[in-house]
C-alpha positions in Angstrom: 1.7 81.6 -18.6 0.0 78.5 -18.5 0.5 76.7 -15.1 -0.5 73.3 -14.0 -2.3 72.2 -11.1 -1.0 70.5 -7.8 -1.3 66.5 -7.9 -2.7 64.3 -5.1 -2.9 60.2 -5.5 -3.5 57.1 -4.0 -6.3 55.2 -2.8 -7.5 51.7 -0.7 -10.5 50.8 -0.8 -10.2 46.9 0.8 -8.2 44.9 1.4 -8.9 41.1 2.6 -9.3 36.9 3.4 -11.6 33.7 2.4 -12.7 32.2 5.9 -11.4 28.3 4.5 -8.5 26.0 3.1 -7.5 29.0 1.1 -8.1 31.7 2.0 -9.4 34.1 -0.9 -8.2 38.3 -0.9 -9.1 41.1 -2.8 -9.5 44.4 -2.5 -11.4 47.0 -3.7 -9.1 49.7 -4.1 -8.9 52.7 -5.8 -6.7 56.2 -7.8 -7.7 59.7 -7.6 -5.8 63.1 -8.2 -6.5 66.2 -8.0 -8.0 67.7 -11.2 -8.3 70.5 -13.3 -12.2 69.7 -14.7 -11.1 71.4 -17.8 -7.8 69.8 -17.4 -6.7 67.2 -21.1 -7.8 64.6 -19.6 -4.2 61.7 -19.6 -2.7 58.6 -17.2 -2.3 59.8 -14.3 0.1 57.1 -12.7 0.9 56.7 -9.0 2.6 53.5 -7.5 1.2 54.0 -3.7 1.5 57.6 -4.0 4.7 58.0 -5.3 3.6 60.2 -9.0 5.2 59.1 -11.6 3.9 61.3 -14.7 2.2 64.8 -15.1 -1.2 66.3 -15.8 -1.0 67.8 -19.4 -3.4 70.7 -19.2 -4.6 73.2 -20.8 -3.2 76.9 -21.5 -6.7 78.4 -23.2 -7.5 81.2 -20.2 -10.8 80.5 -21.0 -10.2 76.7 -20.0 -8.3 78.0 -16.2 -12.0 78.1 -14.5 -12.0 75.2 -12.1 -13.5 73.2 -8.8 -10.5 71.2 -7.8 -10.9 68.0 -6.0 -9.4 66.9 -3.0 -9.2 63.4 -3.7 -8.7 62.6 -0.1 -11.7 64.2 0.9 -13.7 62.5 -2.2 -11.8 59.3 -1.0 -13.2 59.2 2.9 -16.6 60.6 2.0 -17.3 58.3 -0.9 -16.3 55.4 0.9 -16.5 56.1 4.4 -19.6 59.0 4.4 -16.9 60.9 5.9 -17.2 64.9 5.4 -20.3 66.9 5.7 -23.0 67.8 2.6 -24.0 65.6 -0.6 -22.4 62.3 -0.1 -21.5 62.2 3.8 -23.1 59.3 6.4 -21.7 59.4 10.2 -23.3 55.8 10.3 -22.1 54.4 7.7 -22.1 53.0 3.2 -23.1 50.0 1.8 -21.1 48.9 -0.9 -23.5 46.2 -2.8 -23.7 44.5 -5.9 -23.8 40.7 -7.8 -22.0 39.2 -11.3 -20.6 35.8 -11.7 -18.1 32.8 -11.5 -17.1 32.1 -14.7 -14.1 28.9 -15.8 -11.4 29.7 -17.5 -11.6 29.8 -20.5 -14.5 27.9 -22.0 -16.3 31.0 -20.2 -19.2 28.3 -18.2 -21.1 29.8 -15.4 -20.2 28.2 -11.7 -22.3 31.0 -9.8 -23.8 34.1 -9.4 -21.9 36.5 -6.9 -23.2 38.5 -4.3 -23.2 40.7 -1.2 -21.9 43.7 0.1 -19.7 46.0 1.9 -20.5 47.7 4.8 -18.0 50.9 6.1 -18.0 53.5 8.5 -14.6 55.8 9.0 -12.9 57.6 11.6 -11.3 60.5 10.5 -8.3 61.3 13.3 -6.5 63.4 11.9 -6.7 65.5 8.6 -4.3 63.7 6.8 -5.6 60.0 8.6 -8.5 58.7 7.9 -9.9 54.6 9.6 -12.1 52.1 7.9 -14.0 50.4 10.2 -15.8 47.8 7.9 -16.3 44.5 7.3 -18.4 42.2 4.0 -20.3 39.4 2.7 -20.9 37.6 -0.3 -22.4 34.9 -1.6 -22.0 31.9 -4.3 -25.6 31.6 -5.7 -26.9 28.5 -7.9 -26.5 30.2 -12.0 -29.6 28.3 -12.8 -32.2 28.2 -9.4 -30.3 31.0 -8.1 -30.0 29.3 -4.8 -27.2 29.9 -2.5 -24.5 27.2 -3.1 -23.9 24.8 -0.2 -22.1 22.2 -2.4 -19.5 21.8 -5.0 -19.0 18.4 -6.8 -19.7 17.1 -3.0 -17.8 19.7 -1.6 -19.3 22.9 0.2 -19.3 26.0 -0.9 -19.4 28.9 2.0 -20.0 32.5 1.8 -16.7 34.6 1.8 -16.9 36.8 5.0 -15.2 39.6 6.7 -16.6 39.9 10.0 -14.1 42.7 10.3 -11.1 44.3 8.5 -9.6 48.0 9.8 -7.1 49.8 7.0 -5.7 53.2 7.7 -5.5 55.8 4.6 -3.2 58.4 5.3 -2.6 62.2 2.8 1.2 62.3 2.7 3.5 65.4 2.6 3.6 65.2 -1.1 -0.5 64.6 -1.3 -0.8 61.1 -2.5 -2.2 58.9 -0.1 -0.6 55.5 0.9 -2.8 53.0 2.9 -1.9 50.3 5.8 -4.1 47.5 6.3 -4.5 47.4 9.9 -6.7 44.5 10.7 -8.1 41.3 8.2 -8.2 38.0 7.8 -5.2 38.0 6.2 -2.0 40.2 6.8 -1.7 41.5 4.2 0.4 44.9 5.7 3.5 45.2 3.0 2.3 41.9 1.5 1.2 43.9 -2.1 3.6 44.4 -4.3 3.3 47.9 -5.4 1.3 49.1 -8.3 0.8 51.5 -10.1 -3.1 53.6 -9.5 -4.5 55.8 -12.8 -7.3 58.0 -12.5 -9.2 61.4 -14.8 -11.4 63.0 -14.7 -14.1 62.2 -18.1 -15.7 65.7 -18.1 -16.4 67.9 -14.8 -17.8 66.4 -13.4 -17.0 62.0 -13.4 -14.0 60.9 -11.8 -12.8 57.3 -13.0 -10.8 55.2 -10.9 -7.8 52.5 -11.5 -6.1 50.0 -9.9 -4.7 46.8 -11.2 -3.9 44.4 -7.6 -1.7 41.2 -8.3 -1.3 38.7 -4.9 1.7 36.1 -4.7 1.3 35.0 -1.0 3.2 32.5 0.0 0.4 29.4 2.0 0.6 27.5 5.5 2.2 24.9 5.8 -0.5 23.9 7.6 -3.3 24.3 5.6 -1.5 22.9 2.5 1.1 24.3 1.2 2.4 26.7 -1.8 1.2 29.9 -2.9 -2.4 31.7 -3.4 -2.2 33.8 -6.9 -4.3 36.2 -9.1 -4.9 39.5 -10.7 -7.3 42.2 -10.0 -8.5 45.1 -12.0 -11.3 48.1 -10.7 -12.9 50.8 -12.2 -14.5 53.4 -10.4 -16.5 56.4 -11.4 -17.5 58.8 -9.4 -19.4 62.0 -9.6 -17.8 64.4 -7.1 -20.5 66.1 -6.6 -22.5 63.1 -4.3 -26.1 64.0 -6.9 -28.5 61.4 -5.6 -29.6 59.7 -8.7 -25.5 58.7 -9.6 -24.0 57.2 -6.7 -20.7 56.0 -7.4 -20.4 52.5 -8.9 -17.4 49.8 -8.5 -16.5 47.1 -11.1 -14.1 44.9 -10.8 -12.8 42.0 -12.9 -10.6 38.5 -11.3 -8.7 35.3 -12.3 -7.2 33.5 -9.5 -8.2 30.8 -7.2 -11.2 30.6 -5.8 -12.0 27.1 -3.9 -13.8 25.2 -4.6 -14.6 26.0 -7.7 -11.2 25.8 -8.8 -7.9 25.6 -7.4 -5.5 26.2 -10.5 -5.7 30.4 -10.2 -7.3 30.2 -13.0 -11.5 31.0 -12.1 -12.5 34.2 -13.6 -14.2 36.8 -11.2 -16.7 39.5 -12.7 -18.9 41.6 -10.5 -20.4 45.1 -11.1 -21.2 47.6 -7.5 -22.8 50.7 -6.6 -22.8 52.4 -3.0 -26.4 53.1 -0.9 -26.7 54.4 2.3 -29.1 52.1 4.5 -29.9 49.3 4.8 -33.0 48.5 4.2 -31.3 49.3 0.0 -30.1 46.2 -0.2 -31.7 43.8 -1.8 -34.5 42.0 -0.2 -31.9 38.1 -0.6 -29.6 39.3 1.0 -31.4 41.0 3.8 -33.3 37.9 4.3 -30.0 35.8 4.7 -28.4 38.2 7.4 -31.8 38.7 9.1 -31.3 34.9 9.0 -27.7 33.6 9.8 -25.6 37.4 10.6 -27.1 39.9 11.8 -24.2 42.3 12.5 -23.9 43.1 9.0 -26.2 45.2 9.0 -23.9 47.2 11.0 -19.8 48.5 10.1 -17.8 48.0 13.4 -18.9 49.9 16.4 -15.6 51.1 17.0 -12.2 49.7 17.0 -12.3 48.6 20.0 -14.3 45.3 18.9 -12.3 44.7 15.2 -8.8 44.0 18.0 -11.3 42.0 20.2 -12.5 40.1 17.6 -9.3 39.4 16.1 -7.7 38.7 20.0 -9.6 36.0 20.3 -9.2 33.8 17.3 
């Protein structure tokens, strides 16, 4: 008799805000499920953890021998270094990469876009993970590659999240849900519930995709109106965490990126990967960290650091 494997899903990667008059909110948001490594790959859909379609599996008994991957465990280890064995790092992990900012719809490159995130996890219970992280991204001139300080006489600043706290929960049905507990923007319950999809491509590659749509009111003292954008994130991970195949992430986005664009049409693309130490970051990023942002050498120390930061704002 053909049986169907247990399913679990839903992972938020990252959410936050842009330091400036018009904040740039973004989220690395993966989703995954427990998969039979010999199952017929189909789109697995969720709405913030709610299962909406089944995973088709083969009834061939020769194909029933498989290894299941717990998405909650894979997520905590991939994103934050939690757990034991390959892929774990109690000091936290870096996600680093780069890409470009483009003008829509000419395709003109406005800036080089690059940076990193550093985060670690706290295992509050078997079903509850807390993320403590910070991230920074710079805009560089597409010709000289120097860090940009102005664009058309308007100041350009790095995108900086000094600290964030995000919670992940394994629900009773096996899904994974999230809540943004502390960020420059109050994103808790502010993001629409979108369907997250994931699948295995063969027995060793987990593919994760999530669409994000932002439609957030801007405070009157910051000009009013609405902050709008869409984003798509694609992740690839070998759940066995081989040293020669780090997890990767691709991010595509269209929305406002002040001062380059304020009409929600600027296009960002970003390709990133995970490294496990500060020394593995590109040298020119480390130069900037040493010069102005030394606290970005590591993640927030603990929840108190996060709470103290927001308490001073």
